[in-house]
C-alpha positions as CSV (number, residue, x, y, z in Angstrom):
1,M,-9.8,-16.5,-18.4
2,A,-8.0,-15.7,-15.2
3,N,-10.0,-14.0,-12.4
4,D,-7.2,-13.5,-9.6
5,I,-7.4,-10.0,-9.5
6,V,-11.2,-9.5,-10.1
7,N,-12.2,-11.8,-7.4
8,K,-9.8,-9.9,-4.8
9,L,-11.3,-6.8,-5.8
10,A,-14.9,-8.2,-5.7
11,Y,-14.3,-9.1,-2.1
12,L,-12.8,-5.8,-1.1
13,L,-15.8,-3.9,-3.0
14,G,-18.5,-5.6,-0.9
15,V,-19.7,-8.3,-3.7
16,P,-21.6,-11.1,-1.8
17,E,-19.4,-14.1,-1.2
18,T,-22.0,-16.3,-2.7
19,I,-21.4,-14.5,-6.1
20,I,-17.6,-14.7,-5.8
21,Q,-17.3,-18.3,-4.5
22,P,-18.2,-20.1,-8.0
23,L,-15.7,-17.7,-9.8
24,L,-12.7,-18.4,-7.7
25,S,-9.6,-19.5,-9.5
26,D,-7.7,-22.7,-8.7
27,G,-5.8,-22.0,-5.7
28,Q,-7.7,-19.1,-4.5
29,D,-9.6,-19.1,-1.2
30,L,-11.8,-16.6,0.3
31,G,-10.5,-17.2,3.7
32,R,-6.9,-16.2,2.7
33,I,-8.3,-13.1,0.7
34,A,-10.0,-12.2,4.0
35,A,-7.0,-12.8,6.1
36,A,-5.0,-10.0,4.1
37,E,-4.2,-6.8,6.0
38,G,-7.0,-4.6,6.3
39,A,-9.2,-6.6,3.9
40,P,-12.4,-7.1,6.3
41,E,-12.2,-3.4,7.1
42,I,-12.0,-2.1,3.6
43,R,-15.0,-4.8,2.7
44,A,-17.1,-3.4,5.4
45,R,-16.9,0.4,4.5
46,C,-17.2,-0.4,0.7
47,R,-20.4,-2.1,1.3
48,A,-21.7,0.3,4.1
49,R,-21.6,3.4,1.7
50,Q,-23.1,1.0,-1.0
51,V,-26.0,0.0,1.4
52,T,-26.5,3.7,2.6
53,L,-26.7,4.7,-1.0
54,F,-29.4,2.0,-1.8
55,H,-31.3,2.8,1.3
56,Y,-31.3,6.6,0.4
57,T,-34.0,6.2,-2.3
58,G,-35.9,9.3,-3.1
59,A,-34.0,11.1,-0.5
60,K,-35.6,9.2,2.4
61,K,-34.2,9.7,5.8
62,I,-32.1,7.0,7.1
63,F,-32.0,6.6,11.1
64,R,-29.6,3.6,11.3
65,L,-27.6,1.3,9.1
66,P,-29.6,-2.0,8.2
67,D,-28.9,-5.1,10.0
68,S,-28.2,-6.6,6.6
69,L,-24.8,-5.0,6.9
70,R,-23.8,-7.1,9.8
71,S,-22.8,-10.0,7.6
72,Y,-20.3,-7.9,5.8
73,C,-18.4,-6.8,9.1
74,A,-16.1,-8.5,11.1
75,G,-15.9,-8.6,15.0
76,G,-17.4,-5.3,16.4
77,T,-16.9,-3.3,13.0
78,F,-20.9,-3.1,12.6
79,D,-21.3,-1.4,15.9
80,E,-18.5,0.9,15.2
81,L,-19.7,2.0,11.8
82,Q,-23.3,2.5,13.5
83,Q,-21.8,4.9,15.7
84,E,-20.0,6.8,12.7
85,F,-23.4,6.9,10.7
86,L,-25.5,8.4,13.9
87,A,-22.6,10.8,14.2
88,A,-22.7,11.9,10.6
89,C,-24.9,15.0,9.6
90,G,-26.5,12.8,6.9
91,P,-25.9,9.8,4.8
92,W,-23.8,11.6,2.2
93,E,-21.3,12.6,5.2
94,F,-21.0,9.1,6.0
95,A,-20.2,7.9,2.7
96,N,-17.6,10.6,2.4
97,R,-16.1,9.4,5.6
98,M,-16.0,5.7,4.4
99,T,-14.4,6.9,1.1
100,E,-11.6,8.9,3.3
101,F,-10.9,5.6,5.1
102,I,-10.9,3.6,2.0
103,M,-8.7,6.0,0.3
104,E,-6.0,6.1,3.1
105,N,-5.9,2.0,3.5
106,A,-7.1,0.3,0.5
107,Q,-3.7,0.5,-1.5
108,R,-2.0,-1.1,1.4
109,T,-4.4,-3.8,1.4
110,M,-4.3,-4.3,-2.5
111,E,-0.6,-4.5,-2.2
112,A,-0.7,-7.3,0.5
113,L,-3.1,-9.2,-2.0
114,N,-0.6,-8.8,-4.9
115,I,-3.0,-6.8,-6.8
116,P,-1.0,-4.9,-9.5
117,H,-1.4,-1.3,-10.4
118,A,-3.1,-0.6,-6.8
119,D,-2.7,3.0,-6.9
120,V,-4.6,3.1,-10.7
121,L,-7.3,1.0,-9.3
122,L,-7.5,2.9,-5.9
123,E,-8.3,6.1,-8.1
124,L,-10.8,4.4,-10.7
125,V,-12.4,1.7,-8.6
126,F,-12.7,2.8,-5.1
127,K,-12.7,6.5,-5.0
128,W,-16.1,7.8,-5.0
129,P,-16.4,11.7,-5.6
130,T,-17.2,13.9,-2.7
131,Q,-20.7,13.7,-1.9
132,N,-23.3,16.3,-0.7
133,K,-27.1,15.9,-0.4
134,A,-28.0,16.7,-3.9
135,T,-25.5,14.5,-5.5
136,F,-26.1,11.5,-3.1
137,S,-29.8,11.9,-4.0
138,S,-29.0,11.9,-7.8
139,L,-26.9,9.0,-7.7
140,S,-29.4,7.0,-5.4
141,Q,-32.2,7.8,-8.0
142,Q,-29.9,6.5,-10.8
143,Y,-29.1,3.5,-8.9
144,H,-32.8,2.5,-8.5
145,S,-33.9,3.7,-11.9
146,R,-31.1,1.5,-13.6
147,K,-29.9,4.1,-15.7
148,L,-26.4,3.0,-14.5
149,N,-25.4,-0.5,-14.7
150,F,-23.6,-1.6,-11.6
151,P,-21.5,-5.0,-11.9
152,Y,-22.7,-7.1,-9.0
153,A,-24.7,-4.3,-7.6
154,T,-21.5,-2.5,-6.7
155,F,-21.2,1.0,-7.4
156,I,-18.0,2.1,-9.3
157,P,-17.1,5.9,-9.7
158,K,-17.5,7.6,-12.9
159,P,-19.2,4.5,-14.3
160,K,-20.1,6.3,-17.9
161,S,-16.1,6.2,-18.6
162,F,-16.1,2.3,-18.8
163,E,-18.8,2.4,-21.3
164,R,-19.9,-1.0,-22.7
165,K,-17.4,-2.8,-20.3
166,L,-19.1,-1.7,-17.1
167,P,-21.4,-4.7,-16.5
168,Y,-18.4,-7.0,-17.2
169,L,-15.8,-5.1,-15.4
170,L,-15.4,-7.7,-12.7
171,T,-16.0,-10.8,-14.7
172,N,-12.1,-11.6,-15.5
173,D,-8.8,-9.8,-15.2
174,E,-8.5,-9.2,-19.2
175,T,-11.9,-7.3,-19.1
176,L,-10.7,-5.0,-16.1
177,L,-7.2,-4.1,-17.2
178,S,-8.2,-3.7,-21.0
179,S,-10.9,-1.2,-20.0
180,V,-10.1,2.2,-21.6
181,P,-9.8,4.2,-18.1
182,I,-7.6,1.7,-16.6
183,T,-5.2,1.1,-19.7
184,L,-5.0,4.8,-20.2
185,A,-4.0,5.4,-16.7
186,I,-1.4,2.6,-16.5
187,S,0.0,3.8,-19.6
188,T,0.5,7.5,-18.8
189,Q,1.8,6.3,-15.3
190,V,4.6,4.2,-16.8
191,R,5.4,6.9,-19.3
192,E,5.7,9.7,-16.7
193,T,7.6,7.7,-14.1
194,K,9.9,5.9,-16.6
195,Q,9.2,2.7,-14.9
196,E,11.5,-0.4,-15.5
197,P,9.8,-2.5,-18.2
198,R,8.6,-6.0,-17.1
199,E,10.5,-9.1,-18.5
200,A,9.3,-10.4,-21.8
201,P,6.8,-13.3,-21.6
202,E,8.5,-16.7,-22.0
203,P,7.8,-17.2,-25.7
204,F,9.3,-14.0,-26.5
205,Q,12.4,-14.5,-24.5
206,L,14.5,-14.8,-27.6
207,S,18.1,-13.8,-28.5
208,N,17.0,-11.5,-31.7
209,A,13.8,-10.0,-30.0
210,T,13.4,-6.9,-27.9
211,Y,10.1,-6.6,-25.6
212,I,8.8,-3.2,-25.3
213,D,6.3,-2.7,-22.5
214,S,6.0,1.4,-22.4
215,P,4.3,3.7,-24.7
216,F,5.7,3.1,-28.3
217,S,8.3,5.6,-29.7
218,P,10.5,5.1,-32.9
219,N,13.3,6.5,-30.7
220,G,13.4,3.1,-29.2
221,I,14.2,1.3,-32.2
222,F,17.9,0.6,-33.1
223,Y,18.8,2.0,-36.4
224,H,21.9,1.1,-38.5
225,E,23.9,3.8,-40.2
226,G,22.8,5.1,-43.6
227,M,19.2,4.9,-45.2
228,C,16.6,3.1,-43.0
229,C,13.3,2.8,-44.6
230,A,10.1,2.2,-42.6
231,Y,7.2,0.0,-44.1
232,V,4.0,0.3,-42.3
233,D,0.9,-2.1,-42.6
234,Y,-1.4,0.6,-41.5
235,D,-4.4,-1.8,-40.9
236,N,-2.2,-4.1,-38.8
237,M,-0.7,-1.4,-36.7
238,P,-2.6,0.9,-34.1
239,P,-3.1,4.6,-35.2
240,F,-0.9,5.9,-32.2
241,M,2.1,3.8,-33.7
242,A,1.6,5.1,-37.3
243,A,1.4,8.7,-36.1
244,Q,4.4,8.3,-34.1
245,I,6.4,6.8,-36.9
246,C,5.2,9.8,-39.7
247,R,6.0,12.3,-36.9
248,S,9.7,10.6,-36.6
249,A,10.2,10.4,-40.3
250,T,13.4,12.0,-41.7
251,K,15.3,12.2,-45.1
252,Q,17.5,9.2,-43.7
253,H,14.6,7.5,-42.1
254,P,11.8,7.7,-44.6
255,A,8.4,5.7,-44.2
256,K,5.8,4.3,-46.5
257,V,2.3,3.7,-45.3
258,F,0.3,1.1,-47.2
259,Y,-3.7,1.0,-46.6
260,D,-6.7,-0.1,-48.7
261,D,-10.3,1.2,-48.9
262,R,-11.1,-0.2,-45.5
263,V,-8.6,1.9,-43.5
264,R,-9.5,2.1,-39.8
265,G,-8.1,5.5,-38.8
266,D,-8.0,9.0,-40.1
267,I,-4.8,9.4,-42.2
268,E,-5.7,12.7,-43.6
269,V,-3.8,14.8,-40.8
270,L,-0.9,12.3,-41.3
271,R,-0.7,13.1,-45.1
272,H,1.4,16.2,-44.8
273,F,4.2,15.1,-43.0
274,P,7.4,15.3,-45.0
275,F,9.4,12.1,-45.9
276,V,6.2,9.9,-45.6
277,E,4.7,8.4,-48.8
278,F,1.3,6.9,-48.5
279,C,0.4,4.0,-50.8
280,F,-3.2,3.3,-51.6
281,V,-3.8,-0.4,-52.6
282,E,-7.2,-1.2,-54.5
283,R,-8.8,-4.4,-53.3
284,L,-9.1,-7.3,-55.7
285,K,-12.3,-8.6,-54.2
286,S,-14.4,-7.1,-51.4
287,E,-12.8,-9.5,-48.9
288,K,-9.3,-9.8,-50.4
289,S,-6.7,-7.3,-49.5
290,L,-3.4,-6.8,-51.7
291,V,-1.7,-4.5,-49.1
292,D,0.7,-7.3,-48.1
293,S,1.7,-8.1,-51.9
294,K,2.1,-4.6,-52.2
295,I,4.3,-4.1,-49.3
296,L,6.5,-7.1,-50.3
297,T,6.9,-6.0,-53.9
298,E,7.8,-2.5,-52.9
299,I,10.3,-3.7,-50.2
300,V,12.1,-5.9,-53.0
301,R,12.0,-3.3,-55.5
302,D,13.7,-0.6,-53.1
303,C,16.1,-3.3,-52.3
304,Y,17.2,-3.2,-55.7
305,T,16.9,0.4,-56.7
306,S,17.1,2.7,-53.6
307,R,19.7,0.0,-51.7
308,P,18.6,0.8,-48.2
309,N,21.0,-0.2,-45.1
310,Q,17.9,-1.3,-43.2
311,V,14.4,-2.2,-43.6
312,I,12.1,-1.8,-40.9
313,L,8.6,-3.5,-41.3
314,Y,5.7,-2.5,-39.1
315,S,3.6,-5.7,-39.1
316,S,2.6,-8.8,-37.1
317,D,2.0,-11.0,-40.4
318,S,4.1,-13.9,-40.5
319,D,3.6,-13.9,-44.3
320,F,6.6,-11.6,-44.7
321,F,8.9,-14.2,-43.6
322,A,10.0,-14.6,-47.2
323,L,11.8,-11.2,-47.1
324,A,14.3,-12.5,-44.5
325,P,16.5,-14.7,-46.8
326,I,16.4,-11.9,-49.6
327,L,17.5,-9.3,-47.6
328,K,20.1,-11.3,-45.7
329,Q,21.5,-12.0,-49.1
330,E,21.6,-8.4,-50.3
331,G,23.3,-7.4,-47.1
332,I,20.3,-5.3,-45.7
333,A,19.6,-5.4,-41.9
334,F,15.9,-6.6,-41.4
335,T,13.9,-5.5,-38.5
336,V,10.3,-6.3,-37.8
337,I,8.0,-4.6,-35.1
338,A,4.9,-6.5,-34.3
339,L,2.3,-6.9,-31.5
340,E,2.5,-9.2,-28.7
341,G,-1.0,-10.6,-29.2
342,Q,-1.0,-10.8,-32.8
343,V,2.4,-12.3,-33.7
344,S,3.8,-15.9,-33.7
345,P,6.8,-16.6,-31.4
346,T,8.0,-19.2,-34.0
347,Y,7.9,-16.7,-36.6
348,I,9.9,-14.3,-34.6
349,E,12.4,-17.1,-33.6
350,K,12.8,-18.1,-37.4
351,L,13.7,-14.7,-38.4
352,G,16.7,-14.8,-36.1
353,E,18.2,-17.5,-38.2
354,Y,18.6,-14.8,-41.0
355,N,19.7,-12.3,-38.6
356,A,16.6,-10.3,-38.5
357,S,16.1,-8.4,-35.3
358,S,12.6,-8.1,-33.9
359,Y,10.6,-5.8,-31.4
360,I,7.7,-7.1,-29.5
361,L,5.1,-4.5,-28.4
362,S,2.9,-5.6,-25.4
363,K,-0.6,-4.0,-25.2
364,L,0.3,-1.4,-23.0
365,A,2.9,-0.2,-25.5
366,V,0.4,0.7,-28.1
367,V,-2.2,2.4,-25.9
368,P,-2.3,6.0,-27.0
369,V,-0.9,8.7,-24.4
370,P,-1.2,12.3,-25.0
371,D,2.2,12.8,-26.2
372,V,2.9,16.6,-26.2
373,E,5.5,16.4,-29.0
374,L,3.1,14.3,-31.2
375,I,0.2,16.7,-30.8
376,R,2.6,19.7,-31.4
377,N,3.6,18.1,-34.7
378,L,0.0,17.3,-35.5
379,L,-1.3,20.6,-34.8
380,R,1.5,22.3,-36.8
381,H,0.6,20.2,-39.9
382,Q,-3.0,20.7,-39.4
383,L,-2.7,24.4,-39.3
384,L,-0.7,24.8,-42.3
385,H,-2.9,22.8,-44.4
386,S,-6.4,24.1,-43.2
387,V,-8.6,27.2,-44.0
388,L,-8.0,29.1,-40.6
389,G,-11.5,30.8,-40.8
390,E,-13.3,27.5,-40.8
391,C,-11.3,26.0,-38.0
392,S,-12.5,25.5,-34.5
393,V,-10.4,24.1,-31.5
394,Q,-12.9,21.5,-30.9
395,G,-12.7,20.4,-34.8
396,I,-9.0,20.6,-34.9
397,T,-8.8,18.3,-31.6
398,Q,-11.2,15.8,-33.0
399,K,-9.0,15.4,-36.3
400,I,-5.7,15.1,-34.1
401,L,-7.4,12.5,-31.9
402,G,-8.6,10.6,-35.0
403,S,-5.1,10.2,-36.4
404,F,-3.5,8.8,-33.3
405,S,-6.0,7.0,-31.6
406,E,-9.1,4.6,-31.9
407,G,-12.7,5.9,-31.4
408,R,-12.9,4.0,-27.9
409,Y,-10.3,6.3,-26.5
410,H,-11.5,9.6,-27.6
411,T,-13.7,10.4,-24.8
412,M,-11.0,9.9,-22.3
413,L,-8.4,11.6,-24.2
414,A,-10.3,14.5,-25.7
415,K,-10.0,16.9,-22.6
416,S,-6.3,16.7,-22.2
417,T,-5.8,16.8,-25.9
418,E,-7.9,20.0,-26.2
419,A,-6.3,21.6,-23.4
420,E,-3.0,21.0,-25.0
421,V,-4.2,22.3,-28.3
422,E,-5.4,25.6,-26.7
423,K,-2.1,25.9,-24.9
424,L,0.0,25.7,-28.1
425,L,-2.3,27.8,-30.0
426,A,-2.1,30.6,-27.2
427,G,1.7,30.8,-28.0
428,A,1.6,30.2,-31.9
429,K,2.8,32.6,-34.5
430,L,3.4,32.3,-38.3
431,V,7.1,32.9,-39.3
432,V,8.7,33.3,-42.6
433,K,11.6,30.8,-43.0
434,N,13.7,30.3,-46.1
435,G,10.9,31.9,-48.1
436,G,8.2,29.5,-46.7
437,I,5.6,30.1,-43.9
438,V,5.8,28.0,-40.8
439,V,4.2,27.6,-37.5
440,E,5.9,28.2,-34.1
441,F,4.7,27.4,-30.9
């Protein structure tokens, strides 16, 4: 796996060069990393606050920075830091001053090193919370009691948010960028700033394929005129996508969701959406799922009975290729939505020979984001199909989270989702409409 990003970050964070050197990728050189604008200064200050935290064991007084820090300081930086340390009212204030310098300068250095998502990494990897005597003492005690694991003995702020990935955070780029806090931050940023999507990877630069690198929404799919039916292989698609598909279903754009007894997510909240049919498929054997066979037969049956204008298949499985010639012969448009890391480029290319179009979703596209409209719809259906006297905000929030995100994201999404639920509930009211009862926010 590539180490281009993590090796540069490790240098800036003050990881010893003897640890970084064996992990350097081809073409990487510590000298070039150190030559980047501001890199030695950032490295010295990251190491200085980490060393200060280490030597503050049991709230002992520290009168000077240790000489061991000199090897991390270029030129006269060590003497400069020593003076700053002596001028501070305590080690915690010195650490705060180091953090201020890092936050003001590290992003520019990361950009000079061509480190992507520098602003996100600045907040999640470099920014220490503001310290006082009590918090600094507590952190130091946790450091030495090994209650928190520190990758390469480097302190990462809010380490618990990285969960099991923390000890491996700086081992390769994939582990770093796929960690929950970082993927959520990048995905939310892309969604809010509406950044231009990056170019499709070379294998998917195909005339019949569209690459999606921003949070998924069915609104980004091209629908043909008339009836467009969606078929969702639920165990093959992330819950975030399934929830968005169910929310967007209409009379002209109905959806069928297929699952078996090993379903991954919580589909109960999704069952109440109109124009969505849930199809349970019993397993033939404990290890043999018949979901794919059921989807195939259902599409072919609908092809001859309902005569849809377009079939939209949400699955990365190339076994569905047999549908392409059948649908082309019947004059029904065929669209496949698949995940970049799970679908074969050859399969996508071959679909084009039968005029089938495809959408390839990057890893970023399927990261669950706290979509206000999605939460609104999920909450409305949850309230109308629950006993209100038995409901709690926390319970409803957990059900909503379970319906659109995997468990590993729940801790990070819980606070923002619960806040949105409370905000919506504060303005909610029951309204009689066409003889029925609806919830308005």
